[in-house]
N, C-alpha and C positions, 0 to 999 in steps of 0.2 A: 227342658219342658217341651212337650209336643203341642203344637198349636196350629190352628187354622184361622186365617184372616181372610174375610171375603168382603169385597166391595161390589155392590150391584150398581152399575152405571146404565145410562140410557142405551148404549150400544153393546157394551161388553160387561161381563161379570168376571172379576179378577180374583185369583186365589194366591195367597202366600201360605205355603204349607211347610212348617218346621217340624221335622220328624227325625229323631235319633241323630241330631247334629247336622242334618242335611236340610237345605232350603230349596223348595221347588216353587216356581211361579207358573201358573196356568191361567188360561183365558178361554171363555166360551161366550157365544152370543147371548145377550140378555133376552129373556122371554117375557115381554111386557104383559102378556095375557095371564101369566102366573109366575111370579118371581121365585116360588119354591122350586120350579123346574130348573132354572139356571143355577140356583143355589146347590141343588143336588148334583146336577151335571158337572159343575166345576170341582166339587169334592170327589166325584167319581173319576174325573180326569187325573187328579192328583194321586188318588189311590192306585189307579192303573199304572201311573208312572213309577210307582214304588213296587209294582208287581203284586199288589194286594187288592182284594175285594174291599169295597167301601165298608162292608159289615165287619171286616177284620181290622180296618184302620181306625174306625171311630172309637172303639173302646180304649184305644191307646192315646187318645187326644185329651190333654189336660184343660185346654181353653179354646173357646171359639169366640172370635170377635167378628161382628157383622156391622157393616156400614152401608149406606146407600147414597150414592151421589145423586140419584134421581130425586130424592126428597130434598136434598140441599139445593139442587138447581131450581126446583119448583119454588122453594121458599125464597130464594134470591130473585127469581123472575117476578113473583107476586109482589115482593117488596119494591122492586124497581118500577113495576107498573103502577103501584100505589103512589109512589113518589112523583111519577110523571103526570098522574091525574090530578094532583093537588094544585 
């Protein structure tokens, strides 16, 4: 199964691309002003590493998983600051 896994973090956006039995790992800087930019860029990096245009890669992908460490970190920070205010 061909899949894309992306994690958007505060500093970097990471990609694990599984394609035709091959796994590629890529990383690009996160773009806090618009997370769709780093999301697209990291997929493009993966596609380029396979010698494909993103438009050729995407129809072959069976699953995309997206996570964001940014949201988890904010949730944890807010929870910790709530507990210290009590």
